[in-house]
C-alpha positions, 0 to 999 in steps of 0.5 A: 753685854745683854743677850736676848734668849727665848724662855718658856712662857710659863717660866717667865710668868712665874718669874714675873709673879715672884719678882713682883712679890720680891720687889725686883724685875723679871730679868733680875729674878731669872738671874737670881734663880740662875745664880742659885741653880749654879751654886747648887750644882757646884756644891752638891754636898751642901743643902740648898737652903744653906747655899741660899743663905750663904749667897744672901750673906755674901750680897749683904757683905757686898752692900756693906751690911756688916757689923763688927763682932766682939769675941769677949 
């Protein structure tokens, strides 16, 4: 269920600019920032860059971008 909320104009303007560069909608950009922020707060001992790369890897796996790895 979608819920309307009020956000600061500056946040929405910045999200709109970044969303255009990243080829996603403004709401999806804000959702991504929220997901990253939650993950960083939930894992304070991990570097934010590591968390971001992990989230990207999980999304790639979910979309089927996996390859078998040969240990030989």
